[in-house]
C-alpha positions in Angstrom: -116.5 -94.0 141.7 -113.5 -94.9 144.1 -112.0 -95.9 141.4 -112.4 -93.1 138.9 -110.8 -90.9 141.5 -107.6 -92.3 141.9 -107.1 -93.0 138.3 -105.9 -89.0 138.0 -103.5 -89.3 141.1 -102.3 -92.3 140.1 -101.7 -91.2 136.2 -99.3 -88.5 137.9 -96.6 -90.9 139.7 -95.0 -91.6 136.7 -94.1 -88.4 135.5 -93.7 -87.5 138.9 -91.2 -90.4 139.5 -89.7 -89.8 136.1 -88.7 -85.5 137.4 -87.0 -87.7 140.9 -84.9 -89.9 138.5 -83.9 -87.1 136.2 -82.8 -85.6 139.8 -81.1 -88.7 141.4 -79.7 -88.9 137.0 -78.5 -85.4 137.8 -76.5 -86.3 141.1 -75.1 -88.9 139.6 -74.1 -87.4 136.7 -71.9 -84.6 139.0 -70.9 -86.7 141.5 -67.6 -88.2 139.3 -66.4 -85.0 138.8 -66.4 -83.9 142.3 -62.4 -85.0 142.8 -61.4 -82.3 139.7 -59.6 -80.0 139.8 -60.9 -76.4 140.6 -60.9 -73.9 137.4 -59.0 -70.6 137.3 -62.8 -69.2 138.3 -64.3 -71.7 141.4 -60.0 -71.4 142.9 -59.9 -67.5 142.7 -63.7 -67.4 144.4 -62.8 -69.8 146.8 -60.0 -68.1 147.8 -61.4 -64.4 148.3 -64.2 -66.2 150.2 -62.0 -67.9 152.3 -60.0 -64.5 152.8 -63.4 -62.9 153.7 -63.7 -65.1 156.4 -60.8 -64.9 158.0 -61.8 -60.9 158.4 -60.4 -59.4 155.4 -62.6 -56.5 153.6 -65.0 -57.5 150.9 -63.6 -55.6 147.3 -60.8 -54.5 149.6 -56.7 -55.0 148.3 -57.1 -58.2 150.5 -60.5 -60.0 149.3 -61.2 -58.4 145.7 -63.7 -59.8 143.2 -65.5 -58.8 140.5 -68.9 -60.8 141.7 -72.2 -59.8 143.9 -72.0 -60.9 147.7 -74.6 -64.0 146.8 -71.7 -66.3 145.3 -69.1 -65.2 147.8 -71.7 -66.2 150.7 -72.0 -70.0 148.9 -68.7 -70.1 148.6 -68.3 -69.6 152.8 -70.6 -72.4 152.8 -69.6 -75.0 151.3 -65.8 -73.7 152.5 -67.3 -74.4 156.3 -68.0 -77.5 154.9 -64.8 -79.1 153.5 -62.1 -76.9 152.4 -60.8 -79.6 149.2 -62.0 -79.2 145.6 -65.2 -82.0 146.0 -67.0 -79.1 148.3 -67.0 -76.2 146.0 -67.8 -79.3 143.9 -70.9 -80.2 145.7 -71.8 -77.1 145.9 -72.4 -77.7 141.5 -74.0 -81.4 142.2 -76.6 -79.2 144.2 -77.5 -76.4 142.2 -77.4 -78.4 139.1 -79.9 -81.5 140.6 -81.9 -78.5 142.0 -82.1 -76.8 138.4 -83.3 -80.3 136.9 -86.4 -80.5 139.3 -87.2 -76.7 139.2 -87.3 -77.2 135.2 -89.7 -79.7 135.9 -91.6 -78.3 137.9 -91.8 -75.6 134.8 -92.5 -77.6 132.4 -95.4 -79.5 134.6 -97.0 -75.7 134.9 -96.5 -74.8 131.6 -97.1 -78.2 129.7 -98.0 -81.2 131.4 -96.1 -83.6 133.6 -94.7 -85.5 131.1 -93.3 -82.1 129.6 -91.9 -81.5 132.9 -90.6 -85.0 132.8 -89.0 -84.7 129.6 -87.5 -80.6 130.6 -85.7 -82.5 133.8 -84.2 -85.7 132.3 -82.3 -83.2 129.4 -81.1 -81.1 131.6 -79.9 -83.6 134.2 -77.9 -84.5 131.0 -76.8 -81.6 129.0 -76.7 -79.2 131.6 -73.3 -82.1 133.1 -71.8 -81.6 130.1 -67.6 -80.9 129.9 -67.4 -78.7 126.9 -69.9 -75.7 129.1 -67.7 -76.7 131.8 -71.7 -77.5 134.0 -69.7 -79.8 136.3 -68.2 -76.4 137.8 -69.4 -74.4 140.1 -69.5 -70.8 138.6 -71.5 -68.3 138.6 -73.3 -69.1 135.3 -74.7 -72.2 137.3 -75.7 -70.2 140.6 -77.0 -67.6 139.3 -79.4 -70.1 137.1 -80.9 -71.5 140.0 -82.6 -68.9 141.6 -83.9 -67.7 138.6 -84.8 -71.2 137.6 -86.9 -71.1 141.1 -88.2 -67.4 139.9 -89.9 -68.7 136.7 -91.1 -71.7 138.9 -92.7 -69.3 141.8 -94.1 -67.1 139.6 -95.7 -70.1 137.8 -97.0 -71.4 140.5 -98.7 -68.1 141.9 -100.4 -68.1 138.3 -101.9 -71.3 139.0 -102.9 -71.3 142.7 -103.0 -67.1 143.7 -101.5 -67.3 147.0 -99.4 -64.9 147.4 -96.7 -66.7 149.5 -95.6 -68.3 145.9 -95.9 -64.3 144.8 -93.2 -63.6 147.1 -91.2 -66.2 146.9 -90.9 -65.1 143.1 -90.0 -62.1 144.5 -87.1 -63.1 146.1 -85.4 -65.4 144.4 -85.6 -63.6 141.2 -84.0 -60.7 143.3 -81.0 -62.9 143.9 -80.3 -64.3 140.8 -78.3 -61.0 140.0 -76.5 -61.5 143.4 -75.1 -64.2 142.3 -73.3 -63.2 138.7 -74.9 -59.6 137.4 -76.0 -61.1 134.3 -78.6 -62.9 136.5 -81.5 -61.1 135.5 -83.3 -63.2 133.1 -85.1 -64.7 136.1 -86.4 -61.5 137.0 -87.5 -60.2 133.8 -89.3 -63.7 132.8 -91.0 -63.9 136.2 -92.3 -60.1 136.2 -93.8 -60.6 132.3 -96.1 -63.9 133.9 -96.7 -62.1 137.1 -98.1 -59.0 134.3 -99.9 -61.3 132.0 -101.8 -62.9 134.9 -102.7 -60.0 137.3 -105.3 -59.1 135.5 -107.2 -56.5 137.3 -104.6 -56.6 140.3 -101.8 -56.5 138.1 -100.1 -53.2 139.6 -100.7 -54.8 143.5 -98.9 -58.1 142.2 -95.9 -56.3 140.2 -95.7 -54.4 143.9 -95.4 -57.2 145.8 -93.3 -59.1 142.9 -91.1 -56.2 142.8 -91.1 -55.2 147.2 -89.7 -58.3 147.5 -86.9 -59.0 144.5 -85.8 -55.7 146.0 -85.1 -56.6 149.6 -82.4 -59.0 148.4 -80.5 -56.3 146.1 -81.2 -53.6 148.9 -79.3 -56.0 151.1 -76.3 -56.4 148.9 -76.5 -52.5 148.7 -76.8 -51.7 152.5 -73.4 -54.2 152.5 -71.6 -52.5 149.6 -72.2 -49.2 151.8 -70.0 -50.9 155.1 -67.5 -52.3 152.7 -67.2 -48.8 151.0 -69.7 -48.3 148.5 -67.2 -47.1 145.9 -65.6 -50.8 146.1 -68.3 -51.8 145.9 -69.7 -50.2 143.4 -66.7 -50.6 140.9 -66.4 -53.7 141.5 -69.5 -55.0 140.7 -70.7 -52.8 137.8 -67.7 -50.4 136.9 -65.0 -52.8 136.4 -66.5 -55.0 133.2 -67.6 -51.4 132.0 -63.9 -50.2 132.8 -62.8 -53.2 130.6 -64.8 -53.2 128.2 -63.0 -49.4 127.4 -60.4 -51.6 126.5 -58.7 -50.5 130.0 -55.9 -52.9 131.3 -57.5 -55.2 134.2 -55.2 -55.2 136.6 -54.1 -51.0 136.2 -57.5 -50.3 136.3 -58.0 -52.6 139.9 -55.1 -51.2 141.6 -56.1 -47.1 140.3 -59.5 -47.9 142.0 -59.1 -50.3 145.1 -58.1 -48.1 148.1 -56.6 -49.2 151.6 
């Protein structure tokens, strides 16, 4: 009897260890890039974050950037750790490793432990590819972590029913667009998971999820009000629309940013 009770738990040890090994592999594959020079985007984000930390008004003339505050906060934190390229690349190591582990959890929850182990291993290797700039700390990587976390938390909620997972899913989903404007894919997928699994309480569960997702988004909007709504809205929304319309980026920025 004791042996039969221990067997299921023991059977899960190996895939869990494989996912952990993939996380370690993700670190080892990314560490060699920590002292490679920063790319243009990384350098620009680092400069804006540094100016913001020194007192410049974000989205003003001295600290203008076409990204939401979440990415800039991440850069400010990394620059508080160190001022070399390694500090920025540390963010890429941490985020890339966390994404590999999250994908392992998603695969596990969807299809089983070995599916999770395979998903984690694939991303640990493919995700660092230089041809996709997987070793850089860009907006895509930064947005992928909360998006992946939102999906993993929503699946954990579907399995356990714990409202804590539902709130975490919403918070993570709302954080994705604050790293990059296009990072709302995790929000959409997690919302579909909640809607499909809710049953009779669908609207109540969706309400909790939506309310949690609005917390980071509302915080971003409130900060935008404090620094000047016009500049904030143009930076995170209007600039891309202007560029898509064929306007020259430098002229658009110079015309729209006030002192």
